[in-house]
DSSP file (Angstrom, degrees, kcal/mol; ACC not computed):
  #  RESIDUE AA STRUCTURE BP1 BP2  ACC     N-H-->O    O-->H-N    N-H-->O    O-->H-N    TCO  KAPPA ALPHA  PHI   PSI    X-CA   Y-CA   Z-CA
    1    1 A M     >        0   0    0      0, 0.0     4,-2.7     0, 0.0     5,-0.2   0.000 360.0 360.0 360.0 -35.9    0.0    0.0    0.0
    2    2 A L  H  >  +     0   0    0      2,-0.2     4,-2.5     1,-0.2     5,-0.2   0.903 360.0  50.2 -62.8 -40.2    2.9    2.3    0.7
    3    3 A T  H  > S+     0   0    0      1,-0.2     4,-2.3     2,-0.2     5,-0.2   0.908 112.7  47.7 -64.0 -41.3    4.4    1.8   -2.7
    4    4 A L  H  > S+     0   0    0      2,-0.2     4,-2.9     1,-0.2     8,-0.3   0.911 110.8  51.6 -66.1 -39.8    0.9    2.5   -4.2
    5    5 A L  H  < S+     0   0    0     -4,-2.7    -2,-0.2     1,-0.2    -1,-0.2   0.911 113.8  43.4 -62.9 -42.9    0.5    5.6   -2.1
    6    6 A L  H  < S+     0   0    0     -4,-2.5    -1,-0.2     1,-0.2    -2,-0.2   0.863 118.9  42.6 -71.5 -35.5    3.9    7.0   -3.1
    7    7 A S  H  < S+     0   0    0     -4,-2.3    -2,-0.2     1,-0.2    -1,-0.2   0.839 136.1   6.0 -82.2 -34.2    3.5    6.1   -6.8
    8    8 A N     X  +     0   0    0     -4,-2.9     4,-2.0    -5,-0.2     3,-0.4  -0.619  61.4 179.8-151.0  85.3   -0.1    7.3   -7.3
    9    9 A P  H  > S+     0   0    0      0, 0.0     4,-2.6     0, 0.0     5,-0.2   0.823  82.8  58.0 -60.5 -31.8   -1.7    9.0   -4.3
   10   10 A A  H  > S+     0   0    0      2,-0.2     4,-2.1     1,-0.2     5,-0.1   0.924 109.1  44.5 -65.7 -43.0   -5.0    9.5   -6.0
   11   11 A V  H  > S+     0   0    0     -3,-0.4     4,-2.3     2,-0.2    -1,-0.2   0.903 113.8  50.3 -66.5 -41.8   -5.5    5.8   -6.6
   12   12 A A  H  X S+     0   0    0     -4,-2.0     4,-2.2    -8,-0.3    -2,-0.2   0.903 110.8  49.5 -62.1 -43.7   -4.4    5.0   -3.1
   13   13 A L  H  X S+     0   0    0     -4,-2.6     4,-2.4     1,-0.2    -1,-0.2   0.896 110.5  49.8 -63.1 -41.2   -6.8    7.5   -1.7
   14   14 A Q  H  X S+     0   0    0     -4,-2.1     4,-2.5     2,-0.2    -2,-0.2   0.893 110.5  50.5 -65.1 -39.6   -9.7    6.1   -3.8
   15   15 A A  H  X S+     0   0    0     -4,-2.3     4,-1.9     2,-0.2    -2,-0.2   0.889 111.3  48.3 -64.1 -39.6   -8.8    2.5   -2.7
   16   16 A L  H  X S+     0   0    0     -4,-2.2     4,-2.5     2,-0.2    -2,-0.2   0.905 111.9  49.6 -66.7 -42.5   -8.8    3.6    1.0
   17   17 A T  H  X S+     0   0    0     -4,-2.4     4,-2.7     1,-0.2     5,-0.2   0.915 109.5  51.3 -65.1 -42.0  -12.2    5.4    0.5
   18   18 A D  H  X S+     0   0    0     -4,-2.5     4,-2.1     2,-0.2    -1,-0.2   0.896 110.5  48.8 -62.3 -39.8  -13.7    2.3   -1.2
   19   19 A R  H  X S+     0   0    0     -4,-1.9     4,-2.4     2,-0.2    -2,-0.2   0.928 112.4  48.5 -64.0 -44.8  -12.6    0.1    1.7
   20   20 A F  H  X S+     0   0    0     -4,-2.5     4,-2.6     1,-0.2    -2,-0.2   0.912 112.4  48.1 -64.6 -41.2  -14.0    2.6    4.3
   21   21 A L  H  X S+     0   0    0     -4,-2.7     4,-2.4     2,-0.2    -1,-0.2   0.877 110.4  52.3 -68.0 -35.5  -17.4    2.8    2.4
   22   22 A G  H  X S+     0   0    0     -4,-2.1     4,-2.1    -5,-0.2    -2,-0.2   0.912 111.0  46.7 -64.5 -43.2  -17.5   -1.0    2.2
   23   23 A L  H  X S+     0   0    0     -4,-2.4     4,-2.2     2,-0.2    -2,-0.2   0.920 111.8  51.1 -64.3 -42.6  -17.0   -1.2    6.0
   24   24 A F  H  X S+     0   0    0     -4,-2.6     4,-2.2     1,-0.2    -2,-0.2   0.912 109.5  50.4 -62.5 -41.5  -19.6    1.5    6.6
   25   25 A A  H  X S+     0   0    0     -4,-2.4     4,-2.3     1,-0.2    -1,-0.2   0.893 109.9  50.9 -63.1 -41.6  -22.1   -0.4    4.3
   26   26 A A  H  X S+     0   0    0     -4,-2.1     4,-2.4     2,-0.2    -1,-0.2   0.893 109.8  49.2 -64.1 -39.5  -21.4   -3.6    6.3
   27   27 A V  H  X S+     0   0    0     -4,-2.2     4,-2.4     2,-0.2    -2,-0.2   0.907 110.5  51.9 -67.4 -40.1  -22.0   -1.9    9.6
   28   28 A Q  H  X S+     0   0    0     -4,-2.2     4,-2.4     2,-0.2    -2,-0.2   0.909 110.1  47.9 -58.6 -45.0  -25.3   -0.5    8.3
   29   29 A R  H  X S+     0   0    0     -4,-2.3     4,-2.5     1,-0.2    -2,-0.2   0.905 112.2  49.7 -63.8 -41.4  -26.5   -3.9    7.2
   30   30 A A  H  X S+     0   0    0     -4,-2.4     4,-2.4     1,-0.2    -2,-0.2   0.895 110.4  50.0 -66.2 -37.7  -25.5   -5.4   10.5
   31   31 A H  H  X S+     0   0    0     -4,-2.4     4,-2.4     2,-0.2    -1,-0.2   0.913 111.4  48.5 -66.1 -41.9  -27.4   -2.6   12.4
   32   32 A A  H  X S+     0   0    0     -4,-2.4     4,-2.5     2,-0.2    -2,-0.2   0.902 111.0  51.2 -64.8 -39.8  -30.5   -3.2   10.2
   33   33 A T  H  X S+     0   0    0     -4,-2.5     4,-2.4     2,-0.2    -2,-0.2   0.931 110.9  47.4 -62.7 -46.0  -30.4   -6.9   10.8
   34   34 A A  H  X S+     0   0    0     -4,-2.4     4,-2.6     2,-0.2    -2,-0.2   0.897 111.5  51.0 -61.9 -41.2  -30.1   -6.4   14.5
   35   35 A A  H  X S+     0   0    0     -4,-2.4     4,-2.5     2,-0.2    -1,-0.2   0.906 110.1  49.4 -63.3 -42.0  -33.0   -4.0   14.5
   36   36 A R  H  X S+     0   0    0     -4,-2.5     4,-2.1     2,-0.2    -2,-0.2   0.933 112.1  48.5 -61.9 -45.0  -35.2   -6.4   12.5
   37   37 A F  H  X S+     0   0    0     -4,-2.4     4,-2.5     1,-0.2    -2,-0.2   0.922 112.1  49.0 -58.9 -46.9  -34.4   -9.2   15.0
   38   38 A E  H  X S+     0   0    0     -4,-2.6     4,-1.4     1,-0.2    -1,-0.2   0.913 109.4  51.5 -63.2 -42.8  -35.2   -7.0   17.9
   39   39 A S  H  < S+     0   0    0     -4,-2.5     4,-0.3     1,-0.2    -1,-0.2   0.900 114.2  44.0 -62.5 -39.2  -38.5   -5.8   16.5
   40   40 A L  H >< S+     0   0    0     -4,-2.1     3,-1.4     1,-0.2    -1,-0.2   0.873 107.6  59.1 -71.6 -34.8  -39.5   -9.4   15.9
   41   41 A A  H 3< S+     0   0    0     -4,-2.5    -1,-0.2     1,-0.3    -2,-0.2   0.772 100.4  57.7 -64.5 -26.3  -38.3  -10.6   19.3
   42   42 A H  T 3< S+     0   0    0     -4,-1.4    -1,-0.3    -5,-0.2    -2,-0.2   0.614  87.6  97.0 -80.1 -12.1  -40.6   -8.1   21.0
   43   43 A L  S <  S-     0   0    0     -3,-1.4     2,-0.0    -4,-0.3    -3,-0.0  -0.421  81.2-109.7 -76.8 153.2  -43.7   -9.7   19.3
   44   44 A S     >  -     0   0    0      1,-0.1     4,-2.3    -2,-0.1     5,-0.2  -0.310  30.6-105.9 -73.3 166.8  -45.8  -12.2   21.2
   45   45 A D  H  > S+     0   0    0      1,-0.2     4,-2.4     2,-0.2     5,-0.1   0.861 122.6  53.7 -62.5 -35.2  -45.8  -15.9   20.2
   46   46 A E  H  > S+     0   0    0      2,-0.2     4,-1.8     1,-0.2    -1,-0.2   0.890 108.6  47.9 -65.4 -40.1  -49.2  -15.4   18.7
   47   47 A E  H  > S+     0   0    0      2,-0.2     4,-1.1     1,-0.2    -2,-0.2   0.884 112.1  49.8 -67.4 -38.9  -48.1  -12.4   16.6
   48   48 A L  H  <>S+     0   0    0     -4,-2.3     5,-3.0     1,-0.2     3,-0.5   0.915 108.3  52.9 -64.6 -42.5  -45.1  -14.4   15.4
   49   49 A A  H ><5S+     0   0    0     -4,-2.4     3,-1.5     1,-0.2    -2,-0.2   0.876 103.8  56.8 -62.1 -37.3  -47.3  -17.3   14.5
   50   50 A R  H 3<5S+     0   0    0     -4,-1.8    -1,-0.2     1,-0.3    -2,-0.2   0.827 108.2  48.2 -62.1 -29.5  -49.5  -15.0   12.4
   51   51 A R  T 3<5S-     0   0    0     -4,-1.1    -1,-0.3    -3,-0.5    -2,-0.2   0.412 123.3-108.7 -89.1   1.7  -46.4  -14.1   10.4
   52   52 A G  T < 5S+     0   0    0     -3,-1.5     2,-0.3     1,-0.3    -3,-0.2   0.783  79.3 122.8  76.8  28.4  -45.5  -17.7   10.0
   53   53 A L      < -     0   0    0     -5,-3.0     2,-0.4    -8,-0.1    -1,-0.3  -0.828  48.3-151.5-120.6 157.7  -42.6  -17.5   12.5
   54   54 A R    >   -     0   0    0     -2,-0.3     3,-1.5    -3,-0.1     4,-0.1  -0.961  27.8-122.2-123.2 147.8  -41.5  -19.2   15.7
   55   55 A R  G >  S+     0   0    0     -2,-0.4     3,-1.4     1,-0.3     4,-0.3   0.860 112.6  58.2 -56.3 -37.6  -39.4  -17.6   18.3
   56   56 A E  G 3  S+     0   0    0      1,-0.3    -1,-0.3     2,-0.1     4,-0.2   0.743 110.0  44.5 -65.8 -22.1  -36.8  -20.4   18.0
   57   57 A G  G <> S+     0   0    0     -3,-1.5     4,-2.3     1,-0.1    -1,-0.3   0.157  77.2 108.9-109.1  20.2  -36.4  -19.6   14.3
   58   58 A L  H <> S+     0   0    0     -3,-1.4     4,-2.5     2,-0.2     5,-0.2   0.923  79.6  48.6 -65.4 -43.6  -36.2  -15.8   14.4
   59   59 A A  H  > S+     0   0    0     -4,-0.3     4,-2.5     1,-0.2     5,-0.2   0.941 113.3  47.5 -61.9 -45.1  -32.5  -15.6   13.6
   60   60 A Q  H  > S+     0   0    0      1,-0.2     4,-2.5    -4,-0.2    -1,-0.2   0.894 112.2  50.0 -63.0 -39.0  -32.8  -17.9   10.7
   61   61 A A  H  X S+     0   0    0     -4,-2.3     4,-2.0     2,-0.2    -1,-0.2   0.894 110.7  49.3 -65.9 -40.0  -35.8  -16.0    9.4
   62   62 A V  H  X S+     0   0    0     -4,-2.5     4,-1.7     2,-0.2    -2,-0.2   0.923 115.3  43.1 -65.0 -46.3  -34.0  -12.6    9.6
   63   63 A F  H  X S+     0   0    0     -4,-2.5     4,-2.4     2,-0.2    -2,-0.2   0.849 111.7  53.9 -71.1 -33.6  -31.0  -13.9    7.8
   64   64 A A  H  X S+     0   0    0     -4,-2.5     4,-2.0    -5,-0.2    -1,-0.2   0.881 107.5  51.9 -65.1 -35.7  -33.1  -15.7    5.2
   65   65 A D  H  X S+     0   0    0     -4,-2.0     4,-1.4     2,-0.2    -2,-0.2   0.905 110.0  48.7 -64.9 -40.5  -34.9  -12.4    4.5
   66   66 A I  H  X S+     0   0    0     -4,-1.7     4,-1.2     1,-0.2    -2,-0.2   0.915 110.7  50.6 -66.1 -42.6  -31.6  -10.7    4.0
   67   67 A D  H  < S+     0   0    0     -4,-2.4     3,-0.2     1,-0.2    -1,-0.2   0.887 108.5  52.7 -62.3 -36.5  -30.4  -13.4    1.6
   68   68 A A  H  < S+     0   0    0     -4,-2.0    -1,-0.2     1,-0.2    -2,-0.2   0.822 108.3  50.5 -69.3 -30.5  -33.6  -13.1   -0.3
   69   69 A Q  H  <        0   0    0     -4,-1.4    -1,-0.2     1,-0.2    -2,-0.2   0.731 360.0 360.0 -79.6 -21.7  -33.1   -9.4   -0.7
   70   70 A A     <        0   0    0     -4,-1.2    -1,-0.2    -3,-0.2    -2,-0.2   0.482 360.0 360.0 -75.0 360.0  -29.5   -9.7   -2.0
């Protein structure tokens, strides 16, 4: 990276920016996933059943939903 920085600072800066934005996007996705899980976890068992979910399968349902969106 140091060689790239010294030889072409604009490219190095763009690469660093791309990495930072990728990390930021991953943190946003993780936060959204956690928020979705928390909102489902607060529902009663009856409310979950109406949505076709069981409390034991909440994590799988949240991640399956994310995979379907990708």
